[in-house]
C-alpha positions in Angstrom: 0.0 79.8 83.0 2.4 81.1 80.4 0.7 79.1 77.7 -2.7 80.3 78.8 -1.5 83.9 78.8 -0.1 83.5 75.3 -3.5 82.4 73.9 -5.2 85.1 71.8 -8.4 83.3 70.8 -10.6 80.8 72.6 -10.5 78.6 69.5 -7.1 77.4 70.7 -8.9 75.3 73.3 -10.7 72.1 72.4 -14.3 72.4 73.4 -16.1 69.5 75.1 -19.5 68.8 73.6 -22.1 67.7 76.1 -24.8 65.3 75.2 -27.9 65.1 77.5 -30.2 63.3 75.1 -31.0 60.4 77.5 -32.7 62.9 79.8 -35.5 63.3 77.3 -36.8 59.9 78.2 -37.4 60.8 81.9 -41.1 61.1 82.8 -42.1 64.6 84.0 -39.1 66.2 82.4 -35.5 66.4 83.4 -34.5 70.1 83.1 -33.9 70.8 86.8 -32.9 68.8 89.8 -32.0 65.8 87.6 -28.7 64.1 88.1 -26.8 61.7 85.8 -25.4 58.6 87.3 -23.2 57.7 84.4 -20.8 60.0 82.7 -18.9 58.9 79.6 -16.0 61.0 78.3 -15.0 60.1 74.7 -11.6 61.5 73.7 -10.5 61.1 70.1 -6.9 61.7 69.3 -4.3 61.8 66.4 -1.4 59.4 66.8 1.4 61.8 65.7 4.2 59.3 66.3 4.9 56.3 68.5 5.1 58.4 71.7 2.9 61.4 70.9 -0.9 61.8 70.8 -2.8 65.0 70.0 -6.3 65.4 71.3 -8.7 66.3 68.5 -12.2 66.1 70.0 -13.9 65.6 73.4 -17.5 64.4 74.0 -19.3 64.1 77.3 -22.3 61.9 77.5 -24.7 62.1 80.5 -26.9 59.0 81.1 -29.0 57.2 83.7 -30.7 60.3 85.2 -32.7 60.3 88.5 -34.0 62.9 90.9 -32.4 61.6 94.1 -30.5 64.6 95.5 -29.3 62.6 98.5 -27.2 60.2 96.3 -23.8 61.6 95.3 -22.5 58.5 93.5 -22.0 58.3 89.8 -20.0 56.2 87.3 -17.2 57.9 85.3 -16.0 56.2 82.1 -13.2 57.6 80.0 -12.6 56.3 76.4 -9.6 57.0 74.2 -9.7 56.1 70.5 -7.6 57.0 67.5 -9.2 58.6 64.4 -8.7 57.2 60.9 -7.4 59.2 58.0 -10.8 60.4 56.8 -11.8 61.5 60.3 -8.5 63.3 60.7 -9.1 65.2 57.4 -12.6 66.2 58.6 -11.1 67.5 61.9 -8.3 69.4 60.1 -5.7 67.4 62.2 -3.0 67.4 59.5 -0.6 70.1 58.5 -1.2 72.6 55.7 1.4 70.8 53.5 -0.5 67.5 53.6 -3.8 69.3 52.9 -2.1 71.0 50.0 -1.1 67.6 48.6 -4.6 66.4 49.0 -6.0 69.4 47.1 -3.4 68.9 44.4 -4.5 65.3 44.0 -8.1 66.4 43.6 -7.1 69.0 41.0 -5.1 66.4 39.0 -8.1 64.1 39.1 -10.3 66.7 37.5 -7.7 67.3 34.8 -7.4 63.6 34.1 -11.2 63.2 34.0 -11.5 66.0 31.5 -8.7 64.6 29.4 -10.3 61.1 29.3 -13.6 62.8 28.3 -11.8 64.6 25.5 -10.3 61.3 24.3 -13.7 59.7 24.2 -15.2 62.6 22.2 -12.1 62.5 19.9 -12.7 58.9 19.0 -16.5 59.3 18.5 -16.6 62.7 16.7 -18.5 63.0 13.4 -16.2 65.7 12.0 -14.3 64.8 8.9 -11.3 66.8 9.9 -11.3 67.1 13.7 -9.2 69.9 15.2 -6.1 69.0 17.1 -5.7 69.4 20.9 -4.8 73.0 21.6 -3.9 73.8 25.2 -1.4 76.7 25.0 -3.5 78.5 22.4 -6.7 78.4 24.4 -4.8 79.3 27.6 -3.4 82.4 25.9 -6.8 83.4 24.6 -8.9 82.9 27.7 -7.0 83.1 31.0 -4.9 86.3 30.8 -8.0 88.3 30.0 -10.0 86.8 32.8 -7.2 87.2 35.4 -6.3 90.7 34.3 -9.9 91.9 34.4 -10.5 90.2 37.7 -7.5 91.9 39.3 -8.4 95.3 37.9 -11.9 94.9 39.3 -10.6 93.7 42.6 -8.3 96.7 43.1 -11.0 99.3 43.9 -13.1 96.7 45.7 -10.1 95.8 48.0 -9.3 99.4 48.7 -12.8 100.4 49.7 -13.3 97.2 51.7 -10.0 97.9 53.5 -11.2 101.4 54.3 -14.5 100.0 55.7 -12.5 97.6 57.9 -10.3 100.4 59.1 -13.3 102.6 59.8 -15.3 100.0 61.8 -12.8 97.3 63.0 -9.4 99.1 62.8 -9.0 98.8 66.6 -8.2 95.1 66.2 -5.0 96.0 64.3 -4.0 99.4 65.8 -5.2 99.3 69.4 -5.6 95.6 70.3 -4.2 96.1 73.8 -5.4 99.6 74.9 -8.9 99.3 73.3 -9.7 95.6 72.7 -13.4 96.2 72.3 -13.1 99.3 70.2 -15.2 101.6 72.5 -13.0 104.7 71.6 -12.2 103.8 68.0 -13.2 106.7 65.6 -16.6 108.2 65.4 -18.7 105.1 64.7 -17.8 103.7 68.1 -18.2 107.0 70.0 -21.5 108.0 68.4 -24.8 107.2 70.1 -26.3 103.9 69.0 -29.8 105.4 68.6 -31.3 108.9 68.5 -33.3 108.1 71.7 -30.2 107.0 73.6 -28.6 109.4 76.1 -25.4 107.4 76.6 -23.7 104.5 74.8 -24.8 101.2 76.1 -21.6 98.9 76.0 -23.8 95.8 75.8 -25.3 96.9 72.5 -22.0 98.1 71.0 -21.2 94.9 69.2 -24.7 94.5 67.7 -24.7 98.1 66.6 -21.2 97.7 65.0 -22.6 94.6 63.2 -25.5 96.6 61.8 -23.3 99.5 60.8 -20.9 97.1 59.0 -24.0 95.8 57.1 -24.9 99.4 56.2 -21.4 100.0 54.9 -21.6 96.8 52.8 -25.0 97.8 51.5 -23.7 101.3 50.6 -20.7 99.8 48.7 -23.1 97.6 46.8 -25.5 100.4 45.7 -22.5 102.6 44.6 -21.1 99.7 42.6 -24.6 99.1 41.0 -24.7 102.8 39.9 -21.2 102.8 38.3 -21.5 99.4 36.6 -24.9 100.2 35.2 -23.4 103.3 33.5 -20.6 101.2 32.0 -22.8 98.2 31.0 -25.2 100.7 29.3 -23.1 103.7 28.2 -24.8 106.8 27.0 -23.1 106.7 23.6 -23.7 103.0 23.0 -25.6 102.0 20.0 -26.5 98.6 21.4 -30.0 97.3 21.4 -32.7 99.6 20.0 -31.2 102.8 21.5 -29.7 105.3 19.1 -28.9 108.9 19.4 -31.3 109.8 16.6 -34.3 108.8 18.7 -35.9 111.6 20.7 -36.4 109.4 23.8 -32.9 107.9 23.7 -31.9 109.3 27.1 -35.1 107.9 28.7 -34.5 104.5 27.1 -30.9 104.4 28.4 -31.9 105.5 31.9 -34.7 102.8 31.9 -32.2 100.2 30.8 -29.8 101.1 33.6 -32.6 101.2 36.2 -33.9 97.8 35.0 -30.4 96.4 35.5 -30.2 97.9 39.1 -33.7 96.7 40.1 -33.1 93.3 38.7 -29.8 93.0 40.5 -31.4 94.1 43.8 -34.3 91.6 43.3 -31.9 88.8 42.6 -29.8 89.8 45.6 -32.9 89.5 47.9 -33.6 86.1 46.3 -30.0 85.1 47.1 -30.6 86.2 50.7 -33.4 83.6 50.9 -31.0 80.9 49.6 -28.4 81.8 52.2 -31.0 81.8 55.0 -32.2 78.4 53.7 -28.6 77.1 54.1 -28.7 77.9 57.8 -31.3 75.2 58.3 -30.0 72.6 60.7 -30.6 69.7 58.3 -29.3 71.4 55.2 -25.9 69.6 55.5 -27.7 66.3 55.7 -29.5 66.9 52.4 -26.6 68.7 50.8 -26.7 66.5 47.6 -30.4 67.1 47.1 -29.8 70.8 47.6 -27.1 70.9 45.0 -29.3 69.2 42.4 -32.2 71.4 43.3 -30.2 74.6 42.9 -28.7 73.5 39.6 -32.2 72.9 38.2 -33.5 76.1 39.8 -30.7 78.2 38.2 -31.8 77.1 34.7 -35.3 78.5 35.2 -34.1 81.6 37.1 -31.6 82.2 34.3 -34.4 82.1 31.6 -36.4 84.6 33.7 -33.4 86.9 34.1 -32.6 86.7 30.4 -36.2 87.6 29.6 -36.2 90.5 32.0 -32.8 92.1 31.0 -32.9 91.2 27.3 -29.1 91.0 26.9 -26.7 88.3 27.8 -24.1 91.0 28.8 -26.4 92.2 31.5 -27.6 88.9 32.8 -24.1 87.3 33.0 -23.1 89.0 36.3 -26.5 88.4 37.8 -26.3 84.7 37.2 -22.7 84.6 38.2 -23.7 85.9 41.6 -26.2 83.1 41.9 -23.6 80.5 41.1 -21.3 82.1 43.6 -23.9 81.8 46.4 -24.5 78.2 45.4 -20.8 77.6 46.0 -20.8 79.4 49.3 -23.7 77.5 50.8 -21.8 74.2 50.1 -19.7 75.2 53.1 -22.7 74.2 55.2 -22.0 70.6 54.6 -21.8 68.4 57.6 -18.0 68.1 57.4 -15.0 69.1 55.2 -15.1 65.8 53.4 -18.6 66.4 52.2 -17.5 69.9 51.0 -14.7 68.3 48.9 -17.1 65.7 47.5 -19.6 68.5 46.6 -16.9 70.1 44.5 -16.2 66.8 42.7 -20.0 66.3 42.1 -20.2 69.9 41.0 -17.5 69.3 38.4 -19.5 66.4 37.0 -22.5 68.6 36.7 -20.3 71.3 35.1 -19.3 68.8 32.3 -22.9 67.8 31.7 -24.2 71.4 31.7 -21.5 72.8 29.5 -21.4 70.0 27.0 -25.0 69.0 26.7 -27.5 71.1 28.7 -26.3 74.5 27.6 -26.0 73.8 23.9 -29.3 71.8 23.8 -31.3 74.0 26.2 -32.8 76.1 23.4 -33.8 73.0 21.5 -35.4 71.4 24.5 -37.4 74.5 25.3 -38.4 74.8 21.6 -39.5 71.2 21.7 -41.5 71.8 24.9 -43.1 74.9 23.3 -44.0 73.0 20.1 -45.5 70.2 22.1 -47.6 72.6 24.2 -48.7 74.3 21.0 -49.7 71.1 19.3 -51.6 70.0 22.4 -53.4 73.3 22.6 -54.3 73.1 18.9 -55.7 69.6 19.5 -58.0 70.9 22.3 -59.0 73.8 20.1 -59.9 71.4 17.3 -61.8 69.0 19.6 -63.8 71.8 21.4 -64.4 74.5 18.9 -67.5 75.7 20.8 -65.3 76.6 23.8 -62.3 78.0 22.0 -64.2 79.7 19.2 -62.1 81.0 16.3 -58.8 80.5 17.9 -58.2 77.4 15.8 -58.0 79.5 12.6 -55.6 81.9 14.2 -53.5 79.0 15.5 -53.4 77.3 12.1 -52.5 80.6 10.5 -49.7 81.2 13.0 -48.4 77.7 12.5 -48.4 78.2 8.7 -46.5 81.4 9.1 -44.0 79.7 11.3 -43.5 77.0 8.8 -42.3 79.6 6.3 -39.5 80.7 8.6 -36.3 78.7 7.9 -34.6 76.8 10.7 -31.4 78.3 12.0 -28.2 76.7 11.0 -26.3 74.8 13.6 -23.1 76.5 12.4 -24.2 79.9 13.7 -22.2 81.7 16.4 -25.0 82.0 19.0 -24.5 78.5 20.6 -20.8 79.2 20.8 -21.4 82.6 22.4 -23.8 81.2 24.9 -21.4 78.4 25.9 -18.4 80.7 26.3 -20.5 83.2 28.2 -21.3 80.4 30.7 -17.5 79.6 30.8 -16.6 83.2 31.5 -19.1 83.3 34.5 -17.6 80.0 35.9 -14.1 81.4 35.5 -15.0 84.6 37.3 -16.6 82.5 40.1 -13.5 80.4 40.4 -11.3 83.5 40.8 -13.6 85.4 43.1 -14.3 82.6 45.6 -11.0 82.9 47.6 -11.5 86.6 48.0 -15.1 86.4 49.3 -13.9 83.7 51.8 -11.2 86.1 53.1 -13.9 88.8 53.5 -16.1 86.4 55.4 -13.1 85.6 57.7 -12.3 89.3 58.2 -15.9 90.1 59.1 -16.8 86.7 60.7 -18.3 88.3 63.8 -20.6 90.5 61.8 -21.6 88.1 59.0 -21.9 85.1 61.4 -21.8 82.8 58.4 -19.0 80.6 59.7 -20.6 80.5 63.1 -23.9 79.3 61.7 -22.1 76.8 59.5 -20.2 75.5 62.5 -16.7 76.3 61.0 -13.9 77.5 63.1 -12.0 80.6 62.1 -8.8 78.6 61.9 -10.5 76.0 59.8 -11.6 78.6 57.2 -7.9 78.8 56.2 -8.2 75.4 54.6 -11.3 76.4 52.6 -9.4 79.3 51.2 -6.4 77.1 50.5 -8.5 74.7 48.6 -10.1 77.5 46.6 -6.7 78.8 45.6 -5.1 75.5 44.9 -7.9 74.3 42.6 -7.7 77.3 40.2 -4.9 76.2 37.8 -6.3 72.7 37.6 -9.8 73.9 36.9 -8.4 76.2 34.2 -6.7 73.3 32.4 -9.8 71.2 32.7 -11.9 74.0 31.1 -9.4 74.2 28.2 -9.8 70.4 27.6 -13.6 71.0 27.7 -13.2 73.7 25.0 -11.4 71.3 22.8 -14.2 68.7 23.4 -16.8 71.2 22.5 -15.1 71.8 19.1 -15.2 68.0 18.5 -18.7 67.4 19.8 -20.6 70.3 18.2 -18.2 71.4 15.4 -17.7 74.9 16.8 -14.7 76.9 15.8 -14.1 78.3 19.2 -10.4 78.9 18.9 -10.9 80.9 15.7 -13.6 82.9 17.3 -11.5 83.8 20.3 -8.6 84.9 18.1 -11.1 87.0 16.2 -12.3 88.6 19.5 -8.7 89.3 20.5 -7.9 91.0 17.2 -11.1 93.1 17.4 -10.3 94.3 20.9 -6.8 95.2 19.9 -8.0 97.1 16.9 -10.8 99.0 18.7 -11.2 102.6 17.9 -11.9 104.0 21.4 -10.5 103.4 24.9 -13.6 101.6 26.2 -14.9 98.9 24.0 -18.5 99.5 24.9 -18.4 103.1 23.6 -17.7 102.1 20.0 -20.4 103.0 17.6 -21.8 100.9 14.7 -19.7 97.8 15.8 -22.6 95.5 16.7 -22.9 92.5 14.5 -26.4 92.5 13.2 -26.1 88.9 11.9 -26.0 87.7 15.6 -29.1 87.4 17.7 -29.9 90.7 19.3 -29.6 89.6 22.9 -26.0 88.5 22.2 -24.7 91.4 20.2 -23.4 93.5 23.1 -21.7 90.4 24.6 -20.0 89.8 21.2 -19.0 93.5 21.1 -17.1 93.2 24.5 -14.9 90.4 22.9 -14.6 88.7 26.4 -11.9 91.2 27.1 -10.4 92.3 30.4 -12.8 95.2 30.4 -15.7 92.7 30.4 -14.3 90.6 33.3 -13.6 93.8 35.3 -17.1 95.0 35.0 -18.5 91.6 35.9 -16.2 91.4 38.9 -17.4 94.7 40.3 -21.1 93.9 39.7 -20.9 90.4 41.1 -19.1 91.8 44.2 -21.8 94.4 44.6 -24.5 91.7 44.7 -22.6 89.5 47.2 -21.9 92.6 49.4 -25.6 93.4 49.2 -26.4 89.9 50.5 -23.9 90.2 53.2 -25.1 93.6 54.2 -28.7 92.5 54.5 -27.6 89.4 56.5 -25.5 91.6 58.9 -28.3 94.1 59.5 -30.9 91.3 59.9 -28.8 89.4 62.5 -28.2 92.6 64.5 -31.8 93.7 64.3 -30.4 97.1 63.1 -32.6 100.1 62.5 -30.8 102.1 59.9 -32.9 105.2 60.0 -32.6 105.5 63.8 -28.8 105.4 63.8 -27.1 108.9 64.1 -24.0 107.4 62.3 -26.0 106.5 59.2 -25.3 109.7 57.3 -21.6 110.0 58.3 -20.9 106.3 57.3 -22.7 106.6 54.0 -21.0 109.9 53.1 -17.6 108.5 54.1 -17.9 105.4 51.9 -19.3 107.5 49.0 -16.4 109.9 49.2 -13.9 107.0 49.4 -15.5 105.3 46.4 -15.5 108.4 44.3 -11.9 109.2 45.2 -10.7 105.7 44.5 -12.5 105.7 41.1 -10.9 109.0 40.1 -7.4 108.0 41.2 -7.5 104.6 39.5 -8.9 106.1 36.3 -6.1 108.7 36.3 -3.5 106.1 37.0 -4.8 103.9 34.2 -4.6 106.8 31.8 -1.1 107.6 32.9 0.2 104.0 32.7 -1.4 103.4 29.3 -3.8 100.8 30.4 -6.0 99.6 27.5 -4.1 101.9 25.2 -5.5 102.0 21.7 -3.0 100.2 19.4 -3.4 102.7 16.5 -4.6 105.8 18.4 -2.0 108.0 16.7 -3.4 107.3 13.2 -5.9 110.1 13.7 -3.2 112.8 13.9 -4.7 114.5 10.8 -7.9 115.5 12.6 -6.0 116.3 15.8 -3.7 118.7 14.0 -6.7 120.5 12.4 -8.5 120.8 15.7 -5.5 121.9 17.7 -4.4 125.5 17.9 -0.7 124.7 17.8 1.6 122.4 15.8 2.8 119.0 17.3 6.0 119.0 19.3 9.2 118.4 17.5 9.7 115.0 19.3 6.4 113.8 17.8 7.3 114.2 14.1 9.0 110.8 13.9 5.9 109.1 15.1 3.7 111.3 12.9 5.8 110.3 9.8 5.4 106.6 10.6 1.7 107.0 11.3 1.3 109.0 8.0 2.9 106.1 6.1 0.4 103.7 7.8 -2.4 106.0 6.9 -1.4 106.1 3.3 -1.1 102.3 3.3 -4.6 102.0 4.7 -5.9 104.2 1.9 -4.3 102.1 -0.7 -5.7 98.9 0.8 -9.2 100.3 0.8 -8.8 101.5 -2.7 -11.3 100.0 -5.3 -8.5 98.7 -7.5 -7.0 96.7 -4.6 -10.4 95.3 -3.7 -10.9 94.2 -7.3 -7.5 92.5 -7.5 -8.1 90.8 -4.1 -11.4 89.4 -5.2 -10.1 88.3 -8.5 -7.1 86.5 -7.1 -9.0 84.8 -4.2 -12.2 84.1 -6.1 -11.9 80.3 -5.7 -11.4 80.5 -1.9 -14.2 83.0 -1.5 -16.6 80.8 -3.5 -15.7 77.8 -1.4 -16.4 79.8 1.8 -19.7 81.2 0.7 -21.8 78.3 2.1 -20.3 78.9 5.5 -20.7 82.7 5.4 -24.2 82.9 3.9 -26.2 81.2 6.7 -30.1 81.1 6.8 -30.0 83.8 9.5 -27.9 86.1 7.4 -30.2 85.4 4.4 -33.3 86.3 6.5 -31.7 89.4 8.1 -30.1 90.7 5.0 -32.8 89.7 2.5 -33.4 93.1 0.9 -29.7 93.8 0.5 -28.9 90.4 -1.0 -31.9 90.6 -3.4 -30.5 94.0 -4.6 -27.0 92.5 -5.1 -28.3 89.5 -7.0 -30.4 91.8 -9.2 -27.2 93.8 -10.0 -25.3 90.6 -10.8 -28.1 89.4 -13.1 -28.3 92.7 -14.7 -24.5 92.6 -15.5 -24.9 89.1 -16.8 -27.7 90.1 -19.1 -25.8 93.1 -20.2 -22.8 91.0 -21.0 -24.9 88.6 -23.0 -26.6 91.4 -24.9 -23.2 92.9 -25.7 -21.9 89.7 -27.2 -24.8 89.4 -29.6 -25.0 91.1 -32.9 -25.7 94.8 -33.2 -29.1 96.1 -34.1 -27.9 96.5 -37.6 -27.3 92.7 -38.1 -29.7 90.2 -39.6 -32.8 89.4 -37.6 -33.5 85.7 -37.3 -37.0 84.4 -37.6 -38.5 82.4 -34.8 -39.9 79.2 -35.9 -42.6 77.4 -33.9 -41.4 74.4 -31.9 -42.8 71.0 -32.7 -43.2 68.2 -30.2 -39.9 66.4 -31.0 -38.1 69.8 -30.8 -39.7 70.6 -27.5 -38.7 67.1 -26.2 -35.2 67.6 -27.4 -34.9 71.0 -25.7 -36.1 69.6 -22.4 -33.5 66.8 -22.7 -30.8 69.4 -23.2 -32.1 71.5 -20.3 -32.0 68.4 -18.0 -28.5 67.5 -19.1 -27.2 71.1 -18.7 -28.7 71.3 -15.2 -27.1 68.0 -14.3 -23.7 69.2 -15.6 -23.9 72.4 -13.6 -24.7 70.6 -10.4 -21.9 68.1 -11.0 -19.4 70.9 -11.6 -20.4 72.6 -8.4 -20.2 69.3 -6.6 -16.6 68.5 -7.7 -15.2 72.0 -7.7 -13.8 71.7 -4.1 -12.2 68.3 -5.0 -10.5 69.8 -8.0 -9.2 72.7 -6.0 -7.8 70.4 -3.3 -5.9 68.4 -6.0 -3.7 71.4 -7.0 0.0 70.6 -6.7 2.9 72.8 -5.5 4.5 73.2 -8.9 3.7 73.1 -12.6 4.2 69.6 -14.1 5.5 71.0 -17.4 7.9 73.8 -16.4 8.1 73.2 -12.6 7.0 76.8 -11.9 5.4 77.6 -8.6 3.5 80.8 -9.7 0.1 81.2 -11.2 -0.8 77.5 -10.8 -4.0 76.0 -12.0 -5.4 72.5 -11.9 -6.9 70.7 -14.9 -8.8 67.4 -15.1 -7.5 64.8 -17.6 -11.1 63.6 -18.2 -14.0 65.9 -18.8 -16.9 65.9 -16.4 -19.1 64.6 -19.3 -16.9 61.5 -19.7 -16.9 60.8 -16.0 -20.7 61.2 -15.8 -21.2 58.8 -18.7 -18.9 56.3 -17.0 -20.9 56.7 -13.8 -24.2 56.0 -15.5 -22.8 52.9 -17.2 -21.3 51.6 -14.0 -24.3 52.0 -11.8 -27.0 51.8 -14.5 -29.0 54.8 -13.2 -29.5 58.5 -14.0 -30.2 59.4 -10.4 -27.5 61.7 -8.9 -26.2 60.4 -5.6 -23.8 63.1 -4.5 -21.8 61.0 -2.1 -21.6 58.1 -4.6 -20.6 60.4 -7.4 -17.8 62.0 -5.3 -16.3 58.6 -4.5 -16.5 57.6 -8.2 -14.9 60.9 -9.2 -12.0 60.4 -6.7 -11.4 56.8 -8.0 -11.4 57.6 -11.8 -10.4 61.2 -12.2 -6.8 62.3 -12.7 -5.4 65.8 -12.5 -2.6 68.0 -13.9 -1.2 71.0 -12.2 -0.1 73.6 -14.8 0.8 77.3 -14.7 -0.9 80.0 -16.8 2.1 80.6 -19.1 2.1 77.0 -20.1 -1.6 77.1 -20.7 -1.1 80.2 -23.0 1.6 78.4 -24.9 -0.6 75.4 -25.5 -3.5 77.5 -26.7 -1.1 79.4 -29.1 0.2 76.1 -30.5 -3.3 74.8 -31.0 -4.3 78.0 -32.8 -1.2 77.8 -35.1 -2.0 74.2 -36.0 -5.6 75.1 -37.0 -4.3 77.9 -39.2 -1.6 75.8 -41.0 -3.9 72.7 -41.3 -3.9 71.5 -45.0 -7.3 70.1 -45.9 -6.2 69.2 -49.4 -4.6 65.9 -48.2 -7.9 64.6 -46.9 -9.3 61.5 -48.6 -12.8 62.9 -48.6 -13.9 64.4 -52.0 -16.5 67.0 -52.6 -18.9 64.4 -53.6 -18.7 62.7 -50.2 -19.5 66.0 -48.5 -23.2 65.7 -48.6 -25.2 68.6 -47.4 -28.9 69.0 -46.9 -30.9 71.9 -48.0 -30.5 74.9 -45.6 -33.4 76.9 -44.3 -33.4 80.7 -44.5 -32.5 80.9 -40.8 -29.6 78.6 -41.1 -28.3 80.5 -44.2 -28.5 83.8 -42.2 -26.6 82.3 -39.3 -23.9 80.9 -41.6 -23.6 84.2 -43.4 -23.2 86.1 -40.1 -20.5 83.7 -38.9 -18.7 84.0 -42.3 -18.7 87.8 -42.2 -17.4 87.9 -38.6 -14.6 85.4 -39.4 -13.5 87.4 -42.4 -13.3 90.6 -40.3 -11.2 88.8 -37.6 -8.8 87.5 -40.2 -8.4 90.9 -41.9 -7.8 92.6 -38.5 -5.0 90.1 -37.7 -3.4 90.5 -41.1 
């Protein structure tokens, strides 16, 4: 009796499941006045030790029915059998420590699988210089931002959710003995359940409380939608096509926010359908088919959401909510072992999706579109009487499309899309334990665990698994990042470092409020995502918006299960007003606390002290002068760095490196987007080159050379020279990186380490002549010529002072050269008759040489 009195929940007892299925075979039915003559009791147990057994499950089977009420005999058979290890895991018969060890083994297995996959990609990569394995670097650049943003977003969510729990279910904590059913707890329990009710019906109190909890969740969701839409699409943002100069900018911003809210509500209703589908009795039986179906469905739904919202930043939380619901419905598996296996299968799908499906999705869709276009053009050509003149339009469109250059595989868009998918998965990983705790706290209202057949005590193991798997999943994701760099050649680590620096160097407190910071070289739908830099602010917004969608789903489920009429409840307005007031207060308090604690403080926010001093009506405090002096020095340093002289020296000193990086910086997309600007710059460069050439020529007062008509041999010779010059220029451009890579660390003459240059010991003309003689062809095979160059060319590292000394020595030798000792006589110096043009050229050269000699003397 003491034990029974100490029980707080009925789940402490072991229920006996009764099976009357044999009665279905009785003719005429066996619902009443039908007696079983054989009763079998199956008792499964856990053999704890040699002397102890613990009952796990009890089943009672009724068999051999008849309708003879005078017969009171029946056969009772009791069976005991021990469960094996897998069955004990399914029944949660072990301690938490053993389950923790099991979950750890699963996590280690995922890390090992990801590491083996990285090794395979490392040995099969096509990169000439594959990057090394970087775990700590990726961990520092990815996880702190995700965890910090998630916790910041979870803070207001947790506070408001706790307030709702106190408002509607606080009696379970504060008055469990005096008011166990909560009939006198605050105004929601003492208010009439409907306007037409005279008194409160105790039988309907639980269902009404369930509906009111759903109303509270729905209210929290709508408030979160409002706040996140204003942060995702700020008023001062220059993202998209919205600018302050447009007369309808406010209308466009409001439309964008409304579009986000409506799309989120529509997706939430769609997720309600998925959750309802998971309550199907046979869903657990077909759990594997359901997982595959939802993975494929998410691809098509994602394309629709991207098309509707137009920005990856706005569609990311919407699709994260769908992925989260897909994870929740896996709890409807037949048993816990199927749930664990579904995670392992899901991890396999994650590798395939992140490594292949995501990066190649655009190409697959493009191929499908091109195939459909070609088939439609074929039908138009085959049946011109039906399709009319559409064939001409189609051919014209295809010819115009052919003029558009293909995008370079080295653009940042695939990388951005892949890391966006990773950020959604990371947020889903961190948020799953929290939503499981919420489901446990409101289990009677949500009824999810009840419909899935999961005990409240067993939910602890689901939460424990979700928490244990987080660090292992993070390490596995880092290994997949390294594999992506090897497989696709993406510079993901460098891009994440660039994002981190940009977020630290932002100009305003909230990154989305920066003006003119969108990278126009990136696809328009990804610009706002790139602007957020995958910072903690980005993860915080996503957390709040994803939570809003999940709360919307839970609210609709609660009200639907309770058959709650929201507009007939007198407590609707007080509950809604209380939650709205609580949300506004929490938002204001947390924002004030963040300002006071210096959260997201701008790193160089004091550098604008000049404008603040001019705008203020008083001078800064005396304590601020030290900081002002330091900031003034930094301000002066920035002015010097941005000076035109510094820029010229920087470009002149790093010219070789900049030239070598131009092929990677000037991609086809940049060329297409910045075509007018680049044409203008090239025109200026050509103008300067032409100006330099004209300045080197003789003045207008010099002799004018006559232009003689070219004969056929002269024209042939000129073309030969042009071909050779073009070949030499291409070869010089080809081997320039090889020459720069061969520069040593010190001068080979004076051992200096400053102002080093590299020289080739053989000219490019000699190497080219040797190449032609060796292979007997004039065709220029770039790969073959590079190999031949590396085998035959030798280099010399020399400093600029040594080069200057060598040139001075050569000049002195030319001046002091005595031609009188030559064996050649004047008679041997034969000369042909010169034309008037040749004489004019020689006379001009002779005059210029005399002037140079006179100036030096």
